Backbone bond lengths (Angstrom), bond angles and torsions (degrees), N, CA, C in turn:
res aa  C-N    CA-C-N  psi(-1)  N-CA   C-N-CA  omega(-1)  CA-C   N-CA-C  phi
1 M - - - 1.449 - - 1.529 108.78 -
2 D 1.288 116.57 140.64 1.451 122.98 179.57 1.529 110.28 -65.81
3 D 1.332 117.16 144.03 1.468 121.79 -179.07 1.522 112.61 -56.61
4 L 1.318 117.04 -36.43 1.455 120.89 -179.94 1.529 111.09 -63.19
5 I 1.304 116.63 -35.76 1.468 120.86 178.21 1.528 109.86 -64.48
6 Y 1.343 117.49 -41.37 1.463 120.79 176.23 1.534 110.52 -59.17
7 N 1.325 116.26 -41.26 1.459 120.16 179.13 1.522 111.04 -61.63
8 Y 1.341 116.47 -44.68 1.465 119.85 179.82 1.530 111.31 -66.76
9 C 1.325 116.98 -39.21 1.468 120.30 178.22 1.528 110.66 -63.42
10 A 1.312 116.65 -43.13 1.463 121.30 179.05 1.522 110.38 -64.28
11 L 1.308 117.69 -43.55 1.457 121.68 178.94 1.527 110.74 -62.22
12 Y 1.324 116.82 -45.98 1.466 121.53 178.84 1.530 110.79 -58.86
13 E 1.317 115.91 -47.35 1.463 119.95 -178.94 1.524 111.39 -66.12
14 A 1.314 118.09 -37.84 1.467 121.12 179.31 1.527 111.04 -65.03
15 I 1.322 116.76 -37.39 1.457 120.69 -179.27 1.527 111.49 -70.85
16 F 1.330 116.71 -41.93 1.459 120.15 -172.16 1.529 114.88 -101.67
17 S 1.321 117.85 5.51 1.465 120.11 179.86 1.522 110.37 -82.45
18 S 1.323 115.32 165.95 1.460 119.63 178.37 1.522 109.63 -70.30
19 E 1.322 116.04 167.81 1.461 120.74 -178.75 1.525 112.62 -65.38
20 G 1.322 117.62 -24.31 1.453 120.93 -175.05 1.511 114.82 -74.72
21 I 1.322 117.80 -10.52 1.461 120.13 -178.68 1.521 109.21 -98.56
22 L 1.304 115.14 122.12 1.459 120.14 179.88 1.527 110.21 -76.10
23 P 1.321 117.43 142.56 1.467 120.06 176.03 1.529 112.13 -56.98
24 D 1.339 117.15 -32.79 1.459 120.44 178.71 1.530 111.24 -62.22
25 A 1.327 116.68 -37.41 1.467 120.71 178.92 1.522 110.41 -66.72
26 I 1.316 116.84 -37.56 1.465 120.69 178.66 1.522 110.31 -67.78
27 L 1.331 116.36 -44.83 1.466 119.44 178.04 1.522 111.32 -61.27
28 R 1.330 116.87 -37.93 1.468 121.34 177.90 1.524 110.39 -64.35
29 K 1.322 116.27 -40.64 1.469 121.95 -178.98 1.530 111.22 -58.14
30 Y 1.326 117.11 -39.35 1.460 121.39 -178.36 1.533 113.26 -91.85
31 G 1.317 116.77 7.21 1.458 120.68 177.28 1.514 113.67 75.11
32 L 1.317 116.85 20.20 1.453 120.92 -178.65 1.523 112.47 -95.48
33 L 1.336 116.67 -7.69 1.456 122.06 179.31 1.520 107.63 -145.43
34 N 1.298 116.45 127.20 1.464 120.44 -179.31 1.521 109.67 -93.20
35 L 1.322 115.52 107.04 1.457 122.20 176.21 1.519 108.78 -130.10
36 T 1.305 115.96 140.62 1.460 119.46 172.96 1.526 108.21 -79.68
37 D 1.321 116.81 166.42 1.460 120.60 177.08 1.521 110.63 -58.97
38 K 1.324 115.97 -39.50 1.462 121.00 -179.66 1.529 111.01 -63.29
39 Q 1.316 117.06 -43.36 1.459 121.08 179.08 1.529 111.13 -64.75
40 L 1.329 116.85 -39.65 1.455 120.65 179.13 1.523 111.02 -65.96
41 R 1.332 116.75 -42.15 1.472 120.24 177.50 1.529 110.40 -62.23
42 R 1.305 116.83 -38.24 1.470 121.25 178.44 1.528 110.36 -63.83
43 L 1.327 117.19 -44.05 1.463 120.39 177.53 1.526 111.24 -62.10
44 E 1.328 116.11 -42.04 1.461 120.18 177.53 1.527 110.88 -61.68
45 A 1.322 116.72 -42.87 1.463 120.96 179.65 1.527 110.88 -63.37
46 M 1.312 117.15 -39.86 1.459 120.63 178.24 1.532 110.61 -65.24
47 E 1.317 116.71 -38.74 1.463 120.87 177.05 1.528 110.46 -66.64
48 M 1.326 117.33 -39.71 1.460 120.72 176.84 1.523 110.62 -60.82
49 K 1.314 116.84 -42.79 1.464 121.17 178.94 1.519 110.40 -63.67
50 R 1.317 116.98 -42.53 1.466 120.76 178.83 1.532 110.79 -60.58
51 L 1.325 116.24 -45.15 1.463 120.09 179.01 1.527 111.22 -63.48
52 H 1.334 116.23 -39.82 1.463 120.32 179.27 1.526 110.81 -66.82
53 D 1.319 117.02 -38.21 1.461 121.07 176.80 1.531 111.46 -64.51
54 E 1.335 116.13 -26.47 1.465 121.48 177.34 1.531 111.49 -87.48
55 K 1.329 116.03 16.03 1.469 123.95 173.31 1.526 115.07 77.27
56 M 1.317 117.94 21.09 1.465 119.93 170.92 1.521 107.79 -78.53
57 T 1.316 117.02 144.28 1.456 119.84 179.45 1.524 110.25 -78.26
58 L 1.322 115.79 159.95 1.465 120.48 177.85 1.526 110.66 -61.10
59 N 1.317 116.24 -36.47 1.459 120.54 179.55 1.532 111.21 -65.17
60 E 1.323 117.49 -42.85 1.470 121.44 178.58 1.531 110.91 -64.07
61 I 1.317 115.90 -42.90 1.469 120.17 178.73 1.525 109.97 -65.01
62 G 1.323 116.38 -41.47 1.458 120.86 178.37 1.512 112.25 -58.83
63 K 1.326 117.59 -39.03 1.465 121.12 178.17 1.524 111.28 -65.01
64 L 1.336 117.09 -37.90 1.469 120.58 178.57 1.527 112.20 -64.55
65 F 1.349 115.84 -36.72 1.459 120.68 -174.47 1.530 113.19 -104.87
66 N 1.338 117.01 8.62 1.474 121.65 -178.36 1.518 111.73 54.98
67 M 1.319 115.34 50.20 1.461 121.86 -179.71 1.516 108.88 -134.34
68 S 1.320 115.31 162.33 1.464 119.39 173.09 1.517 108.76 -77.26
69 D 1.333 115.71 159.52 1.459 118.19 179.20 1.524 112.00 -65.90
70 S 1.342 116.95 -28.99 1.472 118.95 176.87 1.530 111.02 -70.65
71 G 1.333 117.62 -34.36 1.462 120.91 175.89 1.514 112.00 -65.55
72 V 1.326 115.63 -40.72 1.463 120.62 176.34 1.527 109.90 -62.77
73 Y 1.323 116.23 -44.15 1.464 121.11 179.86 1.532 110.92 -57.97
74 R 1.343 116.67 -45.51 1.468 120.20 -178.89 1.527 111.30 -63.31
75 R 1.316 116.76 -41.27 1.472 119.14 179.43 1.523 111.59 -65.85
76 I 1.323 116.67 -40.98 1.466 120.13 178.85 1.527 109.98 -63.42
77 K 1.321 117.15 -41.39 1.465 120.70 -179.87 1.523 111.17 -63.33
78 K 1.336 117.22 -38.28 1.470 119.88 178.00 1.520 110.97 -63.12
79 V 1.324 117.07 -40.24 1.467 120.76 178.88 1.523 109.51 -64.67
80 E 1.324 117.12 -43.15 1.463 120.52 -179.95 1.526 111.58 -64.80
81 E 1.324 117.52 -35.92 1.471 120.52 178.43 1.518 111.06 -65.22
82 V 1.318 116.82 -39.84 1.473 120.75 179.92 1.522 110.55 -68.01
83 E 1.321 117.03 -35.82 1.465 121.14 -178.39 1.517 112.63 -69.50
84 E 1.329 118.09 -24.24 1.459 121.39 -177.31 1.502 112.60 -73.90
């Protein structure tokens, strides 16, 4: 497939995907961004923290990311520990 087609597919998916999917994950899926699994999890955790800071509940965030609220809590705590 031509590289331009990958760009259009990624753009289409980013526009019409749910809020829980990060654009970075979509770009990684199409090979347009090189991220390791660890880096992607870190980005997701940072996004979870941002949503929580904006007063979203752990349960709501968990539904966006297909995780339990306790899993979301643990990821947010890891991000906060690194920031300190």
